Backbone of each chain as ProteinMPNN parsed JSONL, in Angstrom:
{"seq_chain_A": "XXXXXXXXXXXXXXXXXXXXXXXXXXXXXXXXXXXXXXXXXXXXXXXXXXXXXXXXXXXXXXXXXXXXXXXXXXXXXXXXXXXXXXXXXXXXXXXXXXXXXXXXXXXXXXXXXXXXXXXXXXXXXXXXXXXXXXXXXXXXXXXXXX", "coords_chain_A": {"N_chain_A": [[94.888, 96.588, -200.442], [97.01, 94.135, -199.095], [99.079, 92.163, -198.4], [102.145, 89.733, -199.351], [102.208, 86.465, -198.221], [100.13, 86.842, -196.494], [98.685, 85.458, -195.224], [100.427, 84.004, -193.398], [100.905, 83.288, -189.886], [101.843, 85.899, -188.779], [103.145, 88.45, -186.656], [103.222, 90.801, -188.063], [100.957, 90.608, -190.067], [98.905, 90.536, -188.506], [96.574, 92.464, -188.555], [96.659, 92.598, -191.285], [95.29, 90.481, -192.512], [92.944, 90.29, -190.678], [91.57, 92.583, -191.479], [91.058, 92.064, -194.572], [89.754, 89.729, -194.207], [87.314, 91.143, -193.14], [86.54, 93.011, -195.211], [86.324, 91.023, -197.155], [83.882, 90.137, -196.399], [82.086, 92.328, -196.033], [79.925, 92.447, -198.18], [80.71, 94.903, -200.368], [81.856, 95.696, -203.149], [85.006, 94.112, -204.506], [88.593, 93.58, -204.621], [90.835, 92.006, -203.428], [94.889, 92.75, -203.627], [97.586, 90.939, -203.012], [100.567, 91.583, -203.062], [103.884, 90.68, -203.754], [107.51, 91.428, -202.823], [108.481, 94.729, -203.354], [109.58, 96.175, -205.967], [112.372, 94.418, -206.731], [112.252, 92.937, -208.77], [114.378, 91.522, -211.016], [115.224, 93.24, -214.427], [114.205, 91.198, -216.526], [112.0, 90.679, -215.789], [108.643, 90.442, -215.875], [106.543, 90.444, -216.557], [102.881, 90.008, -215.077], [101.566, 88.117, -213.351], [99.986, 86.401, -211.097], [99.232, 85.014, -208.595], [97.251, 81.948, -206.353], [95.904, 81.157, -202.821], [98.632, 81.581, -201.448], [100.606, 80.603, -200.676], [103.296, 80.641, -200.713], [105.957, 81.509, -198.072], [108.185, 82.858, -196.938], [108.958, 84.835, -196.265], [110.895, 86.489, -197.53], [112.634, 87.94, -200.694], [112.201, 85.201, -202.136], [109.757, 84.581, -201.874], [108.735, 86.127, -204.143], [108.363, 88.549, -206.556], [108.036, 92.137, -207.722], [107.437, 94.616, -209.522], [106.751, 98.719, -208.544], [105.601, 99.78, -210.23], [104.057, 98.085, -211.723], [102.167, 97.488, -209.238], [100.921, 99.495, -209.129], [99.28, 99.778, -211.535], [97.939, 97.299, -211.902], [96.27, 97.931, -209.354], [94.831, 99.82, -210.259], [93.616, 99.062, -212.661], [92.076, 97.121, -211.21], [90.392, 98.331, -209.738], [88.43, 98.885, -211.876], [88.05, 97.003, -213.448], [85.445, 94.483, -214.134], [86.294, 91.683, -213.979], [88.303, 91.636, -212.248], [86.563, 91.19, -209.783], [85.684, 90.64, -206.318], [87.82, 88.828, -205.994], [91.088, 87.451, -204.915], [94.285, 87.558, -205.135], [98.238, 86.861, -204.675], [100.161, 89.224, -205.923], [102.89, 88.856, -208.201], [106.007, 88.784, -210.543], [106.566, 87.358, -213.657], [109.417, 85.641, -215.529], [109.728, 87.681, -218.699], [107.726, 89.752, -221.097], [105.863, 92.834, -220.136], [102.065, 92.003, -220.249], [99.936, 93.447, -222.422], [96.877, 93.371, -222.032], [94.849, 93.367, -219.286], [92.54, 91.94, -218.611], [91.945, 89.246, -219.466], [93.94, 88.31, -217.337], [92.887, 88.668, -215.188], [90.884, 87.381, -215.334], [91.277, 84.982, -215.402], [91.295, 83.726, -212.909], [90.264, 82.6, -210.281], [87.231, 83.229, -207.911], [86.683, 84.966, -204.728], [84.756, 82.064, -203.104], [81.222, 82.721, -202.166], [80.637, 83.916, -199.396], [83.277, 83.339, -198.066], [86.059, 82.957, -195.61], [88.575, 83.205, -196.25], [91.182, 84.013, -199.168], [91.134, 81.684, -202.442], [91.922, 78.983, -201.973], [93.953, 79.198, -200.37], [96.464, 78.627, -197.258], [95.764, 77.193, -194.435], [94.742, 79.374, -192.255], [94.304, 81.278, -189.564], [92.418, 80.115, -187.336], [89.018, 81.459, -187.104], [87.61, 80.876, -184.699], [89.945, 81.918, -183.003], [90.438, 83.938, -182.745], [90.438, 87.402, -181.136], [87.655, 88.375, -178.874], [86.462, 90.544, -179.948], [87.467, 91.297, -182.398], [86.004, 88.839, -183.807], [83.419, 90.336, -183.096], [83.596, 92.267, -184.248], [83.551, 91.236, -187.25], [81.137, 89.914, -187.363], [79.466, 92.11, -187.431], [79.932, 93.342, -189.272], [78.997, 91.758, -191.074], [76.471, 91.557, -191.288], [75.257, 93.744, -191.935], [74.632, 94.059, -194.705]], "CA_chain_A": [[96.131, 95.978, -200.699], [97.663, 93.554, -198.108], [101.021, 91.725, -198.696], [102.206, 88.082, -199.918], [102.751, 86.327, -196.86], [99.551, 87.516, -195.113], [98.108, 84.086, -193.938], [101.5, 83.303, -191.925], [100.839, 83.741, -188.48], [103.044, 86.666, -187.881], [102.449, 89.963, -185.981], [103.031, 91.685, -188.569], [100.222, 90.327, -191.0], [97.736, 90.28, -187.925], [95.863, 93.307, -188.937], [96.135, 93.143, -192.751], [94.439, 89.34, -192.52], [91.76, 90.364, -190.471], [91.196, 93.41, -192.821], [90.711, 90.966, -195.758], [87.942, 89.464, -193.799], [86.316, 92.399, -193.101], [86.428, 93.408, -196.871], [85.449, 89.789, -198.053], [82.478, 90.102, -195.227], [81.548, 93.715, -196.415], [79.096, 92.89, -198.926], [81.402, 95.771, -201.291], [82.771, 95.261, -204.305], [86.156, 94.883, -204.329], [89.342, 93.21, -205.154], [92.277, 92.145, -202.853], [95.974, 92.19, -203.994], [98.895, 90.785, -202.014], [102.062, 91.964, -203.534], [105.173, 90.681, -203.335], [108.754, 92.599, -202.602], [108.539, 95.306, -204.168], [111.31, 96.596, -207.014], [113.505, 93.865, -206.575], [112.281, 92.694, -209.765], [114.665, 91.379, -212.577], [114.699, 93.798, -215.733], [113.286, 90.602, -217.76], [110.877, 89.981, -214.759], [107.82, 92.149, -216.128], [105.31, 89.544, -216.88], [101.883, 89.784, -214.156], [101.707, 86.64, -212.846], [98.792, 86.349, -210.064], [98.907, 83.403, -207.902], [96.458, 82.23, -204.781], [96.493, 80.745, -201.926], [99.46, 82.524, -200.245], [101.319, 79.227, -200.235], [105.107, 81.16, -200.744], [106.182, 82.666, -196.85], [109.616, 82.778, -196.02], [109.283, 86.361, -195.601], [112.152, 87.007, -198.182], [112.268, 88.236, -202.038], [112.223, 84.187, -202.759], [108.557, 84.335, -202.461], [108.009, 87.121, -205.405], [108.598, 90.483, -206.568], [107.212, 93.03, -208.26], [107.323, 96.297, -209.554], [106.011, 99.129, -207.868], [105.15, 100.521, -211.248], [103.257, 96.977, -211.749], [101.445, 97.048, -208.855], [99.804, 100.461, -209.227], [98.714, 99.332, -212.771], [96.981, 96.403, -211.326], [95.373, 98.035, -208.56], [94.112, 100.705, -210.612], [92.494, 98.301, -213.57], [91.412, 96.117, -210.383], [88.967, 98.879, -209.456], [87.892, 99.324, -213.481], [87.638, 95.549, -214.403], [84.861, 93.86, -213.647], [86.704, 90.587, -214.328], [88.741, 91.346, -210.584], [85.747, 91.965, -208.852], [85.681, 88.966, -205.553], [89.24, 88.107, -205.956], [91.908, 87.659, -203.707], [95.535, 86.938, -205.497], [98.903, 87.226, -204.423], [100.828, 89.695, -207.119], [103.753, 89.101, -208.265], [106.264, 89.268, -211.65], [107.433, 86.284, -213.917], [110.407, 86.797, -216.269], [108.334, 87.993, -219.693], [107.191, 90.934, -220.665], [104.229, 92.64, -219.265], [100.56, 92.173, -220.867], [98.977, 94.795, -222.505], [95.626, 93.678, -221.535], [94.931, 92.515, -218.105], [91.345, 91.252, -218.505], [92.6, 87.68, -219.473], [94.743, 87.433, -216.595], [92.308, 88.903, -213.849], [89.482, 86.007, -215.589], [91.617, 83.597, -215.31], [91.357, 83.371, -211.457], [89.159, 81.616, -209.606], [86.526, 84.612, -207.468], [86.477, 83.993, -203.762], [83.553, 81.649, -202.829], [80.22, 83.286, -201.121], [80.863, 83.47, -197.469], [84.227, 82.717, -197.547], [86.369, 83.509, -195.017], [90.04, 83.353, -196.607], [90.851, 83.501, -200.361], [91.192, 80.654, -202.652], [93.043, 77.437, -201.572], [94.545, 79.732, -198.709], [97.049, 77.7, -196.453], [95.374, 76.871, -192.829], [94.846, 80.696, -191.803], [94.19, 81.866, -188.016], [90.985, 80.17, -187.092], [87.83, 82.642, -186.717], [87.598, 80.859, -182.778], [91.309, 81.771, -182.086], [90.449, 85.576, -182.727], [89.606, 87.884, -179.769], [85.802, 88.457, -178.966], [86.456, 91.764, -180.341], [87.364, 91.022, -183.954], [84.859, 88.205, -183.905], [82.063, 90.723, -183.525], [83.134, 93.268, -186.001], [83.03, 90.656, -188.706], [79.73, 89.247, -187.457], [78.368, 93.121, -186.926], [79.682, 93.595, -191.156], [78.374, 90.583, -192.174], [74.771, 91.889, -190.758], [75.195, 95.369, -192.559], [73.935, 93.944, -195.848]], "C_chain_A": [[96.85, 95.236, -199.263], [99.29, 93.333, -198.458], [100.927, 90.377, -199.293], [102.541, 87.87, -198.667], [101.361, 86.533, -195.773], [99.284, 86.076, -194.638], [99.493, 83.595, -193.081], [101.474, 84.257, -190.467], [102.266, 84.618, -187.74], [102.493, 87.892, -187.081], [102.164, 90.928, -186.611], [101.898, 91.957, -190.02], [98.691, 90.241, -190.16], [96.551, 90.752, -188.655], [95.345, 93.132, -190.031], [95.161, 91.432, -193.076], [93.095, 89.772, -191.81], [91.067, 91.857, -191.165], [90.811, 92.79, -194.149], [90.179, 90.802, -195.324], [87.366, 89.796, -193.759], [85.917, 92.363, -194.21], [85.333, 91.997, -197.402], [83.98, 89.598, -197.202], [81.793, 91.336, -195.417], [80.506, 93.334, -197.648], [79.185, 93.527, -200.62], [81.832, 95.066, -202.507], [84.012, 94.975, -204.081], [87.054, 93.435, -205.019], [90.935, 93.372, -204.203], [93.841, 91.879, -203.461], [96.821, 92.045, -203.049], [100.028, 90.039, -202.931], [103.234, 91.38, -203.122], [106.531, 91.827, -203.302], [109.168, 93.05, -203.888], [109.615, 95.96, -204.838], [112.17, 96.028, -206.441], [113.237, 92.848, -207.57], [113.674, 92.498, -211.188], [114.487, 92.765, -213.667], [113.871, 93.018, -216.748], [111.9, 89.832, -216.436], [109.537, 91.276, -214.712], [106.85, 91.528, -216.534], [104.053, 88.856, -215.256], [101.713, 88.707, -213.938], [101.163, 86.047, -211.679], [98.992, 85.01, -209.351], [97.946, 83.662, -206.737], [96.817, 81.067, -204.312], [97.899, 80.806, -200.669], [100.642, 81.319, -199.401], [103.212, 79.53, -200.48], [105.395, 82.065, -199.008], [106.929, 82.37, -196.286], [110.0, 84.127, -195.492], [109.962, 86.759, -196.174], [111.852, 87.121, -199.577], [111.526, 86.827, -202.73], [110.558, 84.0, -203.113], [108.139, 85.139, -203.305], [108.044, 88.317, -205.147], [107.873, 91.1, -207.395], [107.503, 94.448, -208.362], [106.39, 97.209, -208.884], [104.933, 99.712, -208.776], [103.651, 99.741, -211.364], [101.918, 97.142, -210.686], [100.401, 98.274, -208.752], [98.936, 100.2, -210.318], [97.941, 98.279, -212.156], [95.933, 96.468, -210.248], [94.697, 98.743, -208.886], [92.966, 99.756, -211.919], [91.893, 96.819, -212.454], [90.053, 96.833, -210.34], [88.258, 98.976, -210.946], [87.544, 97.89, -214.13], [86.683, 94.405, -213.731], [85.1, 92.287, -213.518], [87.509, 90.06, -212.709], [87.888, 91.198, -209.539], [85.732, 90.191, -207.65], [87.232, 88.763, -205.636], [90.131, 88.666, -205.434], [93.37, 87.119, -204.491], [96.998, 87.667, -204.89], [99.496, 87.948, -206.094], [102.329, 89.244, -207.373], [104.176, 88.878, -209.982], [107.144, 87.789, -211.788], [108.443, 86.703, -215.317], [109.126, 86.85, -217.832], [108.17, 89.334, -219.695], [105.963, 91.074, -220.328], [103.128, 92.769, -220.145], [100.091, 93.495, -221.159], [97.817, 95.143, -222.06], [95.949, 92.765, -220.506], [93.97, 91.808, -218.133], [91.668, 89.503, -218.083], [92.848, 87.349, -218.178], [93.752, 87.752, -215.129], [90.889, 87.644, -214.32], [90.156, 84.861, -215.622], [91.889, 83.533, -213.6], [90.543, 83.2, -210.979], [88.436, 83.099, -207.931], [86.635, 83.635, -205.818], [84.957, 83.662, -203.525], [82.779, 82.921, -201.978], [80.556, 82.823, -200.214], [82.178, 83.861, -197.22], [85.409, 83.765, -196.535], [87.833, 84.779, -195.344], [89.782, 83.155, -198.262], [90.698, 82.07, -200.96], [92.573, 79.774, -202.289], [94.046, 78.16, -200.344], [95.479, 78.616, -198.061], [96.298, 78.115, -195.282], [96.024, 78.527, -192.41], [94.606, 80.379, -189.985], [92.278, 81.479, -188.232], [90.161, 81.454, -186.726], [88.069, 82.736, -184.861], [88.708, 81.526, -182.182], [91.491, 83.215, -181.767], [89.977, 86.267, -181.48], [88.394, 87.884, -179.941], [85.765, 89.864, -179.975], [86.607, 92.192, -181.793], [86.29, 90.023, -184.519], [83.38, 89.374, -184.398], [81.915, 91.871, -184.251], [82.768, 92.524, -187.297], [81.596, 90.588, -188.619], [78.575, 90.893, -187.81], [78.698, 93.646, -188.847], [78.95, 92.376, -191.606], [76.442, 90.84, -192.452], [73.837, 93.378, -191.291], [74.652, 94.87, -193.784], [73.707, 92.898, -196.344]], "O_chain_A": [[97.199, 96.019, -198.379], [100.254, 94.067, -198.676], [99.863, 89.9, -199.689], [103.063, 88.731, -197.959], [101.451, 86.423, -194.55], [99.782, 85.686, -193.582], [99.397, 82.803, -192.143], [101.852, 85.387, -190.158], [103.122, 84.376, -186.889], [101.283, 88.106, -187.015], [101.339, 91.794, -186.321], [101.877, 92.937, -190.765], [97.62, 89.998, -190.716], [95.72, 90.041, -189.219], [94.145, 93.285, -190.258], [94.342, 91.457, -193.995], [92.081, 89.562, -192.475], [89.839, 91.912, -191.223], [89.973, 93.473, -194.739], [89.292, 91.636, -195.505], [86.351, 89.267, -194.212], [84.9, 91.707, -194.432], [84.174, 91.953, -197.814], [83.115, 88.818, -197.602], [80.708, 91.367, -194.836], [80.256, 94.4, -198.211], [78.524, 93.218, -201.611], [82.098, 93.868, -202.602], [84.416, 95.733, -203.199], [86.538, 92.526, -205.669], [91.779, 94.268, -204.198], [94.039, 90.713, -203.8], [96.918, 92.923, -202.192], [100.312, 88.903, -203.312], [103.594, 91.647, -201.976], [106.417, 92.963, -203.763], [109.717, 92.559, -204.875], [110.594, 96.291, -204.169], [112.884, 96.644, -205.651], [113.875, 91.805, -207.428], [113.786, 93.29, -212.124], [113.38, 93.297, -213.585], [113.112, 93.529, -217.572], [111.231, 88.799, -216.417], [109.384, 92.318, -214.075], [106.026, 92.293, -217.035], [104.201, 87.816, -214.614], [101.767, 88.166, -215.042], [101.827, 85.143, -211.172], [98.777, 83.961, -209.96], [97.7, 84.74, -206.196], [97.558, 80.203, -204.782], [98.054, 80.306, -199.555], [101.178, 81.208, -198.299], [104.109, 78.692, -200.398], [104.99, 83.221, -198.891], [106.828, 81.721, -195.245], [110.87, 84.491, -194.702], [110.203, 87.869, -195.699], [110.855, 86.494, -199.933], [110.617, 86.925, -203.555], [110.095, 83.505, -204.14], [106.918, 85.042, -203.43], [107.879, 89.003, -204.138], [106.919, 90.473, -207.855], [107.75, 95.245, -207.457], [105.284, 96.76, -208.582], [103.798, 100.051, -208.44], [102.539, 100.25, -211.223], [100.78, 96.974, -211.124], [99.244, 98.108, -208.366], [97.741, 100.391, -210.091], [96.877, 98.802, -211.823], [95.035, 95.649, -210.056], [93.675, 98.82, -208.205], [91.741, 99.877, -211.95], [91.417, 95.77, -212.889], [88.965, 96.371, -210.683], [87.08, 99.277, -210.75], [86.873, 97.733, -215.15], [87.11, 93.57, -212.934], [84.212, 91.607, -213.003], [87.491, 88.966, -212.146], [88.341, 91.076, -208.401], [85.761, 89.031, -208.062], [87.499, 88.248, -204.551], [90.285, 89.882, -205.318], [93.471, 85.905, -204.315], [96.985, 88.873, -204.643], [99.322, 87.379, -207.171], [102.994, 89.383, -206.346], [103.26, 88.785, -210.8], [107.878, 87.209, -210.988], [108.32, 87.73, -215.984], [108.054, 86.254, -217.941], [108.352, 90.07, -218.725], [105.102, 90.206, -220.183], [103.201, 93.735, -220.904], [99.896, 94.423, -220.374], [97.418, 96.264, -221.745], [96.759, 91.838, -220.494], [94.234, 90.707, -217.65], [91.65, 88.845, -217.043], [92.284, 86.382, -217.666], [93.932, 87.084, -214.111], [90.091, 87.216, -213.487], [89.608, 83.786, -215.868], [93.026, 83.184, -213.284], [89.651, 83.949, -211.377], [89.217, 83.671, -207.17], [86.662, 82.42, -205.622], [84.055, 84.491, -203.642], [83.349, 83.811, -201.346], [80.795, 81.636, -199.993], [82.399, 84.64, -196.293], [85.567, 84.976, -196.686], [88.118, 85.952, -195.098], [88.834, 82.55, -198.763], [90.21, 81.21, -200.227], [93.786, 79.969, -202.36], [94.753, 77.517, -199.569], [95.149, 77.493, -198.444], [96.157, 79.321, -195.075], [97.202, 78.863, -192.287], [94.777, 79.302, -189.415], [91.356, 82.049, -188.815], [90.671, 82.38, -186.095], [88.389, 83.635, -184.082], [88.648, 81.783, -180.979], [92.265, 83.711, -180.948], [89.125, 85.702, -180.794], [87.894, 87.476, -180.989], [84.814, 89.986, -180.747], [86.053, 93.162, -182.311], [85.718, 90.295, -185.575], [82.657, 89.366, -185.394], [80.92, 92.415, -184.73], [81.997, 92.917, -188.172], [80.853, 91.04, -189.49], [77.419, 90.897, -188.234], [77.835, 94.188, -189.539], [78.343, 92.331, -192.676], [75.609, 90.503, -193.294], [72.7, 93.84, -191.192], [73.753, 95.683, -194.0], [73.065, 92.839, -197.392]]}, "seq_chain_B": "XXXXXXXXXXXXXXXXXXXXXXXXXXXXXXXXXXXXXXXXXXXXXXXXXXXXXXXXXXXXXXXXXXXXXXXXXXXXXXX", "coords_chain_B": {"N_chain_B": [[84.62, 111.683, -218.235], [87.251, 110.136, -216.375], [88.122, 110.585, -212.96], [90.172, 110.843, -210.313], [91.615, 111.26, -207.219], [94.064, 111.135, -205.513], [95.919, 110.738, -203.202], [99.027, 111.471, -201.252], [100.96, 111.49, -203.588], [103.703, 112.456, -204.347], [105.854, 110.569, -204.153], [106.652, 106.997, -204.062], [104.348, 104.639, -203.696], [102.169, 106.059, -203.69], [102.641, 107.641, -206.073], [102.389, 106.301, -208.133], [100.756, 105.155, -208.51], [99.721, 107.914, -209.241], [101.084, 108.231, -211.949], [100.005, 106.233, -213.234], [97.33, 105.98, -213.711], [97.407, 108.396, -215.124], [98.739, 108.212, -217.196], [97.012, 106.017, -218.326], [95.343, 108.19, -219.377], [93.359, 109.365, -217.665], [92.245, 111.822, -215.88], [93.816, 113.292, -212.697], [93.749, 114.388, -209.877], [96.791, 115.241, -207.983], [97.871, 114.763, -204.688], [99.897, 116.438, -202.042], [101.765, 116.825, -199.203], [104.056, 118.923, -199.541], [104.077, 120.575, -202.811], [105.554, 121.227, -204.675], [106.746, 118.687, -204.887], [105.254, 117.316, -206.797], [106.18, 118.537, -209.07], [107.199, 117.254, -211.528], [105.099, 115.55, -212.34], [103.206, 117.126, -212.886], [103.918, 118.551, -214.991], [104.674, 116.995, -217.12], [101.821, 115.984, -217.263], [100.164, 117.905, -217.851], [97.616, 118.946, -218.876], [95.792, 116.985, -217.529], [97.042, 116.778, -215.29], [96.254, 117.651, -211.687], [97.642, 119.314, -209.336], [97.686, 119.321, -205.544], [97.958, 120.985, -202.777], [97.893, 119.013, -199.509], [97.507, 118.071, -196.489], [96.463, 114.938, -194.657], [95.255, 114.945, -191.949], [94.056, 117.204, -191.816], [91.431, 118.62, -191.67], [89.769, 120.668, -192.774], [91.851, 121.399, -194.95], [91.455, 118.506, -196.218], [88.774, 119.585, -197.257], [88.964, 121.533, -198.566], [90.34, 121.008, -200.766], [89.103, 118.742, -201.953], [87.103, 120.463, -203.368], [88.57, 122.357, -204.982], [89.214, 120.508, -206.944], [86.928, 119.565, -207.812], [85.939, 121.97, -209.198], [87.699, 122.298, -211.184], [87.649, 119.301, -212.622], [85.018, 118.774, -212.632], [82.97, 115.924, -210.951], [84.819, 113.684, -208.613], [85.818, 110.477, -209.744], [87.121, 108.333, -208.617], [88.474, 108.187, -205.152]], "CA_chain_B": [[86.462, 111.217, -217.704], [87.412, 109.509, -215.018], [88.908, 111.47, -212.477], [91.037, 109.89, -209.368], [91.857, 112.144, -206.094], [95.298, 110.258, -205.192], [96.839, 111.602, -201.509], [100.134, 111.085, -201.546], [101.943, 111.339, -204.738], [105.164, 112.311, -204.398], [106.648, 109.316, -204.205], [106.206, 105.523, -203.344], [103.365, 103.71, -204.661], [101.207, 106.935, -204.387], [103.549, 108.785, -207.264], [103.074, 105.164, -209.255], [99.315, 104.925, -208.584], [99.362, 108.847, -210.286], [101.51, 108.005, -213.147], [99.342, 104.671, -213.782], [95.88, 106.567, -213.975], [97.558, 110.082, -216.027], [98.849, 106.693, -218.196], [95.519, 105.743, -218.934], [94.481, 109.526, -220.489], [92.419, 109.824, -216.607], [92.34, 112.705, -214.74], [94.499, 112.797, -211.607], [94.223, 115.324, -208.514], [97.728, 114.893, -207.258], [97.551, 115.785, -203.544], [101.285, 116.012, -201.333], [102.292, 118.328, -198.463], [104.511, 120.281, -200.252], [103.386, 120.649, -204.036], [106.596, 121.157, -205.386], [107.669, 117.66, -205.336], [104.178, 116.902, -207.854], [105.873, 119.333, -210.741], [107.479, 116.225, -212.61], [103.665, 115.124, -212.884], [101.985, 118.217, -213.69], [104.723, 119.02, -216.174], [103.757, 115.297, -218.153], [100.607, 115.924, -217.989], [99.777, 119.598, -217.804], [96.074, 119.049, -219.001], [95.014, 115.888, -216.807], [97.127, 116.449, -213.379], [96.306, 118.921, -210.943], [98.599, 119.398, -208.021], [97.196, 120.829, -204.82], [98.421, 120.967, -201.049], [97.236, 118.397, -198.588], [97.727, 117.15, -194.979], [95.888, 114.645, -194.861], [95.158, 114.853, -191.17], [93.865, 118.475, -191.65], [90.029, 118.791, -192.228], [90.027, 121.98, -193.488], [92.52, 121.342, -196.69], [90.56, 118.134, -197.405], [87.678, 119.877, -198.31], [89.62, 122.752, -199.674], [91.33, 120.095, -202.087], [88.053, 118.623, -202.936], [86.548, 121.882, -203.773], [89.724, 122.754, -206.143], [89.471, 119.618, -207.98], [85.751, 119.436, -208.426], [86.061, 122.525, -210.207], [88.635, 121.851, -212.557], [87.56, 118.359, -213.298], [83.847, 118.123, -212.111], [83.077, 115.492, -209.885], [85.541, 112.772, -208.934], [85.013, 109.333, -209.576], [87.593, 107.632, -207.375], [89.454, 109.106, -203.806]], "C_chain_B": [[86.439, 110.91, -216.263], [88.649, 110.325, -214.427], [89.305, 110.8, -211.242], [91.329, 111.656, -208.402], [93.213, 110.887, -205.394], [96.191, 111.079, -203.723], [98.231, 110.679, -201.567], [101.497, 110.895, -202.156], [102.9, 111.652, -205.282], [105.99, 111.489, -204.975], [106.076, 108.18, -203.775], [105.185, 105.186, -204.423], [102.044, 105.232, -204.602], [101.732, 107.62, -205.6], [103.013, 107.367, -208.057], [101.76, 105.484, -209.296], [99.278, 106.749, -209.927], [99.693, 108.58, -211.169], [100.64, 106.801, -213.958], [98.293, 105.435, -214.403], [96.097, 107.847, -215.114], [98.051, 108.923, -217.65], [97.781, 106.723, -219.243], [94.871, 106.77, -219.656], [93.457, 109.282, -219.091], [92.937, 110.9, -216.232], [92.942, 112.679, -213.75], [94.483, 114.147, -210.744], [95.544, 115.056, -207.504], [98.073, 115.435, -205.729], [99.218, 115.398, -202.828], [101.797, 117.382, -200.451], [103.262, 119.256, -199.262], [104.414, 119.792, -202.049], [104.144, 120.459, -205.525], [107.297, 119.709, -206.196], [106.802, 116.708, -206.599], [104.846, 117.258, -209.285], [105.908, 118.032, -211.632], [105.986, 115.633, -212.918], [102.832, 115.74, -213.495], [102.699, 118.663, -214.801], [104.56, 117.94, -217.501], [102.723, 115.348, -218.597], [99.693, 117.119, -217.546], [98.086, 119.539, -217.575], [94.941, 118.005, -218.287], [95.638, 115.767, -215.231], [97.411, 117.854, -212.825], [96.958, 118.639, -209.467], [97.816, 120.078, -207.145], [97.604, 120.396, -203.562], [97.611, 120.273, -200.444], [98.355, 117.937, -197.082], [96.555, 116.404, -194.872], [94.923, 114.673, -193.491], [94.654, 116.095, -191.138], [92.555, 118.567, -192.418], [89.597, 119.789, -193.296], [90.91, 121.73, -194.93], [91.856, 120.186, -197.311], [89.756, 118.513, -198.14], [87.975, 120.828, -199.193], [90.169, 121.693, -201.168], [90.299, 119.49, -202.918], [87.578, 119.426, -203.756], [87.023, 122.197, -205.421], [89.686, 121.493, -207.177], [87.87, 119.993, -208.081], [85.202, 120.748, -209.233], [86.631, 122.813, -211.294], [88.076, 120.608, -212.99], [85.581, 117.918, -213.052], [83.768, 116.848, -210.925], [84.124, 114.177, -209.843], [84.707, 111.628, -208.909], [85.386, 108.33, -208.824], [88.609, 108.079, -206.492], [90.123, 107.828, -203.259]], "O_chain_B": [[85.779, 111.344, -215.319], [89.703, 110.648, -214.975], [88.509, 109.88, -211.062], [91.247, 112.797, -208.857], [92.884, 109.84, -204.836], [97.03, 111.98, -203.737], [98.357, 109.491, -201.863], [102.57, 110.465, -201.733], [103.185, 111.357, -206.442], [106.669, 111.606, -205.995], [105.033, 108.246, -203.124], [105.206, 105.402, -205.635], [101.156, 105.314, -205.451], [100.861, 108.307, -206.135], [103.569, 107.515, -209.145], [101.48, 106.214, -210.247], [98.915, 106.711, -211.103], [98.718, 108.481, -211.914], [100.712, 106.6, -215.17], [98.329, 105.564, -215.626], [95.181, 108.232, -215.841], [97.661, 109.024, -218.813], [97.66, 107.17, -220.383], [93.978, 106.505, -220.461], [92.392, 108.872, -219.551], [94.165, 110.991, -216.232], [92.736, 111.518, -213.398], [95.332, 114.985, -211.046], [95.347, 114.694, -206.344], [98.555, 116.564, -205.636], [99.72, 114.291, -203.021], [102.096, 118.511, -200.839], [102.93, 120.418, -199.493], [104.711, 118.645, -202.382], [103.863, 120.014, -206.638], [107.913, 119.532, -207.247], [107.295, 115.76, -207.21], [104.504, 116.743, -210.349], [104.956, 117.703, -212.34], [105.899, 115.2, -214.067], [101.987, 115.381, -214.314], [102.026, 119.221, -215.668], [104.348, 118.261, -218.671], [102.357, 115.033, -219.729], [98.621, 117.048, -216.946], [97.439, 119.896, -216.59], [93.715, 118.073, -218.375], [95.186, 115.112, -214.292], [98.196, 118.751, -213.129], [96.628, 117.74, -208.694], [97.255, 121.127, -207.459], [97.531, 119.181, -203.382], [96.438, 120.613, -200.595], [99.535, 117.629, -196.918], [95.51, 117.047, -194.967], [93.742, 114.438, -193.746], [94.778, 116.401, -189.952], [92.545, 118.589, -193.649], [89.173, 119.589, -194.434], [90.331, 121.98, -195.987], [91.55, 120.256, -198.502], [89.65, 118.191, -199.324], [87.469, 121.01, -200.3], [90.234, 121.981, -202.363], [90.309, 119.525, -204.149], [87.605, 119.141, -204.954], [86.407, 122.265, -206.484], [90.218, 121.662, -208.275], [87.753, 121.089, -208.629], [84.149, 120.656, -209.864], [86.173, 123.469, -212.229], [87.9, 120.762, -214.199], [85.095, 116.826, -213.345], [84.585, 116.906, -210.006], [84.314, 113.597, -210.912], [83.573, 111.486, -208.451], [84.605, 107.511, -208.341], [89.684, 108.385, -207.009], [90.907, 107.899, -202.312]]}, "name": "protein", "num_of_chains": 2, "seq": "XXXXXXXXXXXXXXXXXXXXXXXXXXXXXXXXXXXXXXXXXXXXXXXXXXXXXXXXXXXXXXXXXXXXXXXXXXXXXXXXXXXXXXXXXXXXXXXXXXXXXXXXXXXXXXXXXXXXXXXXXXXXXXXXXXXXXXXXXXXXXXXXXXXXXXXXXXXXXXXXXXXXXXXXXXXXXXXXXXXXXXXXXXXXXXXXXXXXXXXXXXXXXXXXXXXXXXXXXXXXXXXXX"}
């Protein structure tokens, strides 16, 4: 789990961005969930409505909100649902009822392309060559271990 | 039966994760430094929730928590 707006070039997201890239490079099964602002949803805002591309980056709840209980449900379901594998998404809520079954929600999301550094459609992120040498070396080591 | 070990289960996202897995019908070993804060979970799910004291930085406590967990539920599935 990282955060909505993780690809914005802010100090608070630097290590989350690096962590996402290491996870994608690891060769392990994974799902990267980027939740919106915790527990700032309205009472009728319960439909789980993931997005991709990380294009909402105001750094405010306007980027998206989600109940903590729904974050927990999505994290647990991601671990146990093959349709969530190798996917990166922002987790926000839309107006409506919470879905009983999240499998169609996961299945509708494109997976991260093989070898991708970032999530599908992510807005321009920090170029790898602009990362410190130690970060690039960590990524290279992770890629060559599988 | 799926068994989870969840640290920091007394509040915040840890508590929400514990409720999510227990709601599914899975077993959950729920840990916190003070297990009194886990009473609501073990009361709501007496057969499937096991509260274990754990300070995550204390290796001996981690080993003890896993021992207690596996004695009660068998192998851990997720931790």
